[in-house]
N, C-alpha and C positions, 0 to 999 in steps of 0.2 A: 373635317377641315383639311386633312391631308389630301383627300381626293380633289378638293377644290384647288389646293396648292399645285398638285401635279398637273391638273388640267390647265391652269394658268401658265405653268412653265411650258407645257406642250404647245399651247396656242402661240405663246410668244416666240418659242423656238421655231415654230412652223413659219412665221413671218420672217424671222431673222436668218434662218439657215435652210431654207427650202431646198436649195440645190446641193447640199453637201452634208446632211445630218444623218446620224444613226442613233437610235435609242439605246441608252445604257440601262439595263434592267438591274437596278440596285434596290436593296430593301429600304433604304432611308431616303434616297433622292433619285431624281431623274435628270440626266444631263446629256449633252450632245457632243459628238466628235465627228471628224471628217469621215464620211462613208467610204471613200476610195481608200483611205489609209487603213481602214478596218479590213476590208476584203482582200487587200493586197499585203497585209501585214505578215501573212504566213505563206510559205511556198505551197503547202498542201492543206486542204481542209478534209479531214476524215469524216465521212457521213456515218454517224452512229445510228444506224437504221432502227435498232431495237428501241430507241427513245422516241421514234416518230409519233406525233400526236395528230389525230384526225383521220377521217375516213377517205379523204381525197387522195390524189396521186399526181405527182409530177414525174412523168416517165423517165426523163434523163437522170433525175436524182435517184430514182428507185433502182436503176441499173448500175449506178456508179459506186465505187468504193472510196475514191477521193475526187475532189474537184479543186481547180486552181483558177485564179483570176489574174491574168498577166497582160498588161498593156491593152486592155479592151478585148482580149480573147479569153474564151473559157476552155479549159482543158479538163479531161476526165480520165481516170483509170477505170475502165469498164471491165477489163479482163484481169484474171490472176496469172494467166500465162504471160510472161514478159513483164510482170509487175516489178517496178524498180528500174527497168531498162528502157521500156517503151517511152519514146518522147523524152529521153533523159530523165525519166522518173515521173514526169508530169502526165504521161498517157498521151491521148490524142486530142486534137482540137475538135470541139463539138459545137462551137458557136461563138457568139460575141456578146459583150455586156457593156453597159454604161451605168454610171451612178449620178449623172448630172441633174436628175429631177428629184433627188432626195430619197430615192428608193432604188433597189437593184433591179435593173431591166436586163433580161437575158433573152437573146434571140437565138434559139437553138436551131441547128442546121436542118433537123428533121421534125422535131416536135413543135417548133414555132415559138411564139412570144409568151414570156412569163414575166411577172413583176413580183417582187418580194419586199416585205418589210424586214429590215435587219434589226434584231434585238441582240445586243452584246451582253452576254451573261457574265463573262469575266474576260480577262485579258486575252485568253486563248480559246474561248468558247462563244459561239454565236448561234442564234436561231434564225432560220429562213422561214418566214411565215407567208404562205400564199393564201390570201383571204378569198380569192375567187374559187380556188379548188378545195378550200377548207382543210389544209394540211400544214403542219409545221415540222421542219427537219432540224435536227441538232447537229452542229458541226464542231469538230475539235481541230484547232490549228497546230501545224507542225512545220518547222524548217526541214527542208529535204534531208540534210545530212544527219538529222536526229530521228527521222521517221523510221519505224520498225516495219519494213515491208514484209519480213518473214512472219511476223505476228498476224498481220492482216491476211496473209496467204493462208496460214493454218487455221485461223479463226473462221475462215469462209471456204473451207476445203471442198464442200459439196458443190460449189459453183465451179471450181477447177475441173471437177469430173465432167461437168456439162460443156466444157469448152472444146471438146473434140466430138466429131460426129459419131465415132466409134472408138473403142479401145480393143486392140487386137492382141491376143496372147502371143508373147515372143519368147517365153522361157518357162519351163517347168522343172523344178529341182528333182534330183534323183532320190533325195530323202523324202520320206513321207509315205503314208498309207494310200493305196489306190482308193479313189473315191469318185462320186458322180461328177464333181466339179472338174475333174480331169478332162471331161469331154467338152467343156464350155470354152469356145475359142474367141467369142466376141461379147463385149458388154457395151451397152449404150445407156447413158444417164441423161435424163431430160428434166425440164422444169414442169412437166405435166403433173397436175395434182401436187405441186411443190417438189416431190422427189419420186420419180418413176424411173425404173430401169428395165432394160430388155436384155436378153441373152440369147446366143445362138451357138449351135454346134457345127456350123458350116466350116468348110476347110479354110485354113489360114491362107491369106494371100489373094482372095477373090475381091472383085470390085465391090465397093460399099453398096452400090445400088442393087447388087444381086444377093445380098445377105437376106436370109429368111430368119425372122426372129421367132424362136421356139417358145420362149417364156416371157412373161411380163409380170412385174411385181413392184413393190415399193422398197426403197432403201433408206437407211439412216446412218448418220455419222456421229459418233460420240467421242468425247475426250477420254484419255487415260490420265488419271491423277498423277501429277508429277512429271508428265511428258508433254512438251510443246509440239513436237513434230511427229508424234505417233498417234494414230486415230484407230477407232474401232468401227469397222464397216460391217453392216448387216444387210444382206440381200434376202428379202422376204419373198419366197416363191409361193406363198399362199398354202394350199393344201399339201404341197410337196415339201414344205418345211423351210428352214432358214439355213443360210450359209454365212458363217461369221469369220472375219479376217482382222488381222492387224495390218493397217494400211500405212505405208510410208511412201513418200514421194522421192523418186530417184533423181529426176530432173523435170524440166518443163514439159517433157513429152513421154515420161515413163513413170509408172507406179509399180510398187511391189505389194503383193497380197500374200500374207502368211495365213494359211488356212488352219484355223485353231483346232479343228477336230481331227485332221489327218497329219498335221505337221508338214504339209507341202507348201513350198513357196512358189508363187507364180509372178511373172512380170507381164504387164500389158503396156503396149505403146499406143499413144494417141495417133489417130489418123484423121486428117481433114480438120484442121484447126478452124474454129469459128470465132472470128474477131467481132466482138460486140461493138461495132462502130455505129455511131449516129451521124457520121458525115463521111459517106463513102460506101464501100462494099467489103464483104468478107473475103476470105482466102479462096472461096469458090463462087464469088459473085452473088452471094446471098446475104440479104440483111435479115437478121434475126430480131424480132420484136417481142418474142414470147417470154423472155426471161425477165424476172423482177425479183429484187431482193425481198425476203420476207423476214419477219421477226422470228428469231430462232430460240427455242428453248431446248438446249442440248444437255443430256445427262453426262455425268462424269463417272467413269468406271474405274474401280480400284484394280490395278493390274497385280496379279499374284504370280 
């Protein structure tokens, strides 16, 4: 009986509110509100990628950390570098949208046209369901002055490492035991196989195009229990073993790596920032399409 009741309500609302309705997903009843008011009700929608359902993909949502709908324009924070300051906190414009037909239409500057059913879970949570591509994204709404940009940054730190073409060693502490990593002058982190890194012992200061990569391996980033801004970075060199570090971010262009086995601190600065723009070009006139957010299962390490 309840199924028939919901169906009747849905059909009736479809005739009455075709141009402006959004489904409210409630346990006891289904009702409708204005779609434009829902999508513009919050400054930022954080894309909780770990909750994504379905095997499909909407590229511009898979790359974004936040998305905003403002006066017919779509904005996204695709990068962690500059998060909170780029576009006054909204990121960059990536396309346009409208809600006039009763669903959310997005015309993305590069990826093209998409339409979504909007299901409101609660006052500050919605689902974007793309039936054509078979995927549903879960979004959490925030007003900009209450949004924790730092938390998003540190929760997704592996993507920050990928936002420069290379990291060049700029400092080695005098404290610490001599070790093999002293010879590593360049690191590169890429989305290949989710988390792939390269390292090189080439001389500091050479052109990026001339760097010869000596090693390739996988890397992982884990949390330290009780620490929000300290991470555990492991570089897996395969048969050559692992190098483990405490990773801290000095600023948007510099990281500090404390080598756990030797007690040496290294600093690396990012060279050649890659802006993941979907409307325009990067800092070196290159558009990068390879990166996609993935569902992360990250371990937590108890620091002793």
